[in-house]
C-alpha positions in Angstrom: 15.6 -1.2 12.3 15.2 -4.6 10.4 17.3 -6.7 8.1 15.6 -5.2 5.1 16.5 -1.7 6.3 20.2 -2.6 6.5 20.5 -4.6 3.3 17.8 -5.6 0.8 19.9 -8.6 -0.3 18.6 -10.7 2.7 15.8 -12.0 0.4 13.2 -10.1 2.3 10.3 -8.4 0.4 11.1 -4.9 1.8 8.2 -3.3 -0.1 5.6 -5.7 1.4 3.2 -3.5 3.4 1.1 -6.4 4.8 0.9 -7.3 8.5 2.5 -10.7 7.7 5.6 -9.3 5.9 8.7 -11.3 6.7 10.8 -8.2 7.5 8.6 -7.4 10.4 9.9 -10.5 12.2 13.5 -9.1 12.0 12.9 -5.8 13.6 15.6 -5.3 16.2 14.8 -4.7 19.9 16.7 -2.3 22.1 18.8 -5.2 23.5 19.6 -6.3 19.9 20.9 -2.8 19.2 23.0 -2.7 22.4 24.8 -5.9 21.3 25.9 -4.0 18.1 28.6 -2.1 19.9 30.8 -1.9 16.8 28.2 -0.1 14.7 28.0 3.3 16.4 29.5 5.0 19.4 26.0 6.3 20.2 25.1 2.8 21.5 27.6 3.1 24.3 26.1 6.3 25.6 24.3 6.0 29.0 20.6 6.1 28.6 20.5 5.1 24.9 17.4 3.5 23.7 16.5 2.5 20.1 13.2 4.5 20.3 15.4 7.6 20.4 16.7 6.8 16.9 14.3 8.5 14.4 14.0 8.4 10.6 14.3 11.7 8.8 11.1 12.4 7.1 12.5 15.2 4.9 15.0 12.9 3.2 12.7 9.9 3.1 9.7 11.7 1.6 10.5 15.2 0.3 14.0 14.4 -1.0 13.2 10.8 -1.7 9.9 9.0 -2.4 8.0 12.3 -2.8 10.0 13.2 -5.9 9.1 9.8 -7.4 5.4 10.5 -6.6 5.5 14.0 -8.2 7.0 12.5 -11.3 4.4 9.7 -11.5 1.5 12.0 -10.9 2.6 14.6 -13.3 3.0 12.0 -16.1 -0.5 10.7 -15.4 -2.0 14.3 -15.7 0.1 15.1 -18.8 -1.0 11.9 -20.5 -4.6 12.6 -19.6 -4.4 16.0 -21.3 -5.1 17.8 -18.1 -3.1 20.8 -19.3 -3.9 20.5 -23.0 -2.5 18.6 -25.9 -1.0 21.5 -27.9 2.6 22.3 -27.5 5.7 20.5 -26.2 6.3 19.3 -22.6 7.7 22.6 -21.4 4.5 24.4 -22.5 2.3 21.9 -20.8 4.3 21.9 -17.6 4.2 25.7 -17.6 0.4 25.5 -17.7 0.5 23.1 -14.8 2.7 25.6 -12.8 0.2 28.4 -13.5 -2.5 26.2 -12.0 -0.3 25.5 -9.0 0.2 29.2 -8.4 -3.6 29.8 -8.6 -4.2 26.8 -6.2 -2.1 28.3 -3.5 -3.1 32.0 -4.2 -6.8 31.0 -3.6 -5.8 29.5 -0.2 -3.5 32.4 0.8 -0.5 30.1 1.1 2.9 31.5 0.2 5.1 29.2 -1.9 8.2 29.4 -4.1 7.9 26.4 -6.4 10.0 27.2 -9.5 8.5 27.0 -12.9 8.2 23.3 -14.1 10.5 22.3 -16.9 10.9 19.1 -18.8 14.6 18.8 -17.6 13.2 18.5 -14.1 11.7 15.1 -15.0 14.6 12.6 -15.2 15.3 9.1 -14.1 11.8 8.6 -12.5 12.0 11.7 -10.3 10.8 15.3 -10.4 13.8 17.3 -9.3 12.6 19.8 -6.7 13.9 21.0 -3.4 12.3 19.5 -0.3 9.7 22.3 0.6 8.8 22.7 -3.1 8.1 18.9 -3.3 5.8 19.2 -0.3 3.8 22.1 -1.9 3.6 20.2 -5.2 2.2 17.1 -3.5 -0.7 19.1 -2.1 -1.4 20.6 -5.5 -1.3 17.3 -7.2 -3.6 15.7 -4.7 -6.2 18.3 -5.6 -5.7 17.8 -9.4 -5.9 14.0 -9.1 -9.1 14.1 -7.1 -10.7 16.3 -9.8 -9.5 14.1 -12.6 -10.6 10.9 -10.8 -14.2 12.0 -11.2 -14.0 11.8 -15.0 -16.1 9.1 -16.7 -13.0 7.5 -18.3 -10.8 7.7 -15.2 -8.4 4.7 -15.1 -7.8 2.5 -12.1 -4.3 4.0 -11.8 -5.7 7.5 -11.7 -8.3 6.6 -8.9 -5.6 4.8 -6.9 -3.2 7.7 -7.3 -5.9 10.1 -6.1 -6.6 8.0 -3.0 -2.8 7.7 -2.4 -2.2 11.4 -2.5 -5.3 12.2 -0.5 -4.0 9.9 2.3 -0.5 11.3 2.1 -1.5 15.0 2.3 -3.9 14.3 5.2 -1.0 12.6 7.0 1.2 15.6 6.3 -1.5 18.0 7.5 -2.1 16.1 10.8 1.6 15.9 11.7 2.4 19.5 10.6 -0.1 20.8 13.1 0.8 18.5 15.9 3.4 19.1 18.6 6.6 17.0 19.2 4.5 14.4 21.1 1.3 13.3 19.5 -2.0 13.1 21.2 -3.8 9.8 21.1 -6.3 11.0 18.5 -3.6 12.4 16.3 -1.6 9.2 16.5 -4.6 7.1 15.5 -5.6 9.4 12.6 -2.0 9.7 11.4 -1.5 5.9 11.5 -4.8 5.3 9.6 -3.8 7.8 6.8 -0.2 6.5 6.7 -1.4 2.9 6.4 -3.8 3.9 3.6 -1.0 5.7 1.8 1.4 2.7 2.0 -1.3 0.3 0.9 -2.4 2.3 -2.1 1.2 3.1 -3.1 2.1 -0.6 -3.1 -0.9 -1.3 -5.4 0.4 1.4 -7.7 3.8 -0.2 -7.7 2.2 -3.5 -8.7 0.3 -1.9 -11.6 3.4 -0.2 -12.8 5.4 -3.4 -12.8 2.7 -5.1 -14.8 2.8 -2.4 -17.4 6.7 -2.1 -17.3 6.2 1.6 -16.5 8.8 3.9 -15.0 6.1 5.3 -12.7 5.7 4.3 -9.0 9.1 2.8 -8.2 9.6 1.2 -4.7 13.1 2.5 -3.6 14.5 1.6 -0.1 13.1 4.9 1.2 9.6 3.5 0.7 10.5 0.9 3.2 11.9 3.5 5.6 8.5 5.3 5.5 6.9 2.0 6.6 9.0 2.2 9.7 8.0 5.8 10.3 4.3 4.9 10.1 5.0 2.0 12.5 6.9 4.2 14.9 4.0 6.6 15.3 2.8 4.3 18.1 5.7 5.7 20.1 3.9 9.0 19.9 6.9 10.9 18.5 6.0 13.3 15.7 8.5 12.6 12.8 7.9 16.0 11.3 9.4 17.7 14.4 12.5 15.6 14.2 13.3 16.1 10.5 16.4 17.9 9.1 14.9 21.0 7.5 16.7 23.4 9.7 19.9 21.4 9.6 19.9 21.4 5.8 19.2 25.2 5.8 22.2 25.7 8.1 24.5 23.7 6.0 23.4 25.6 2.9 24.3 28.9 4.6 27.7 27.6 5.8 28.6 26.3 2.3 27.7 29.6 0.7 29.9 31.5 3.2 32.8 29.0 2.7 32.7 29.4 -1.0 33.6 33.0 -0.7 36.8 32.3 1.2 40.3 31.2 0.1 41.0 27.5 0.7 44.1 28.2 2.8 42.1 30.1 5.5 38.6 28.6 4.8 37.9 27.5 8.3 38.9 30.8 9.9 37.3 33.1 7.3 34.1 31.1 7.3 33.7 31.4 11.0 34.5 35.1 10.9 31.9 35.6 8.1 29.3 33.6 10.1 29.9 35.7 13.2 29.6 38.9 11.1 26.4 37.6 9.5 24.9 36.9 12.9 25.9 40.3 14.2 24.2 42.0 11.2 21.1 40.0 11.8 21.0 40.8 15.5 21.6 44.5 14.8 18.7 44.5 12.3 16.3 43.1 15.0 17.1 45.8 17.5 
């Protein structure tokens, strides 16, 4: 949608969340997109408008920035001794997972977050599937809010609590909204989204000052800025994400892995039709 979205080498500060950020001046209009006929055949379709091109929240947040957030928050809580100081990282993470199970059990929410392991924390991310990342964000928001009331709570901890509080409220609002937002929903979502972006950028600056591996600002952080900006179009980004698409691809790949490569296409289709028939028969 802007030069920074296409290529960060333009010299634009793509992680600038302010209203005066330079990249905001390079956001393309619909007429700009229509002049880019060589970029996508979709632009030549009758009725195309740039507002119909939506960012995928699942990949931007739950398979992207959200994994960095979980990693950063978990490191803060472990360093704080929230789950004890005795034992190695796997033992402390196992205690954190027990607290997560209790957190959702008390609220009657079903979840399938796997037991936390040290090997999940690598290269600045916490390796979880999309829905597990989402559940873990809500758990960590609660844990950080509790920890932020400690007398010796650091500025980073307080900022992280505010950041997660805003993010989870944004998620809750959009999760419960329809495909088209109401005016009150759009206003609240924009407020929480803006607060999340602002506090996250402040955390990024703190981490850079300390040369920490926490709170990175990957390109997907910039993409989420666009998603918050696009809320004014009243489209709910959660209703246009790729959860079901990914689920479909996972099923197809599992079916294809059971076939011989010479007849993979035919056998995969046959197995899929058989699977659908078995499911339909089971519902009758």
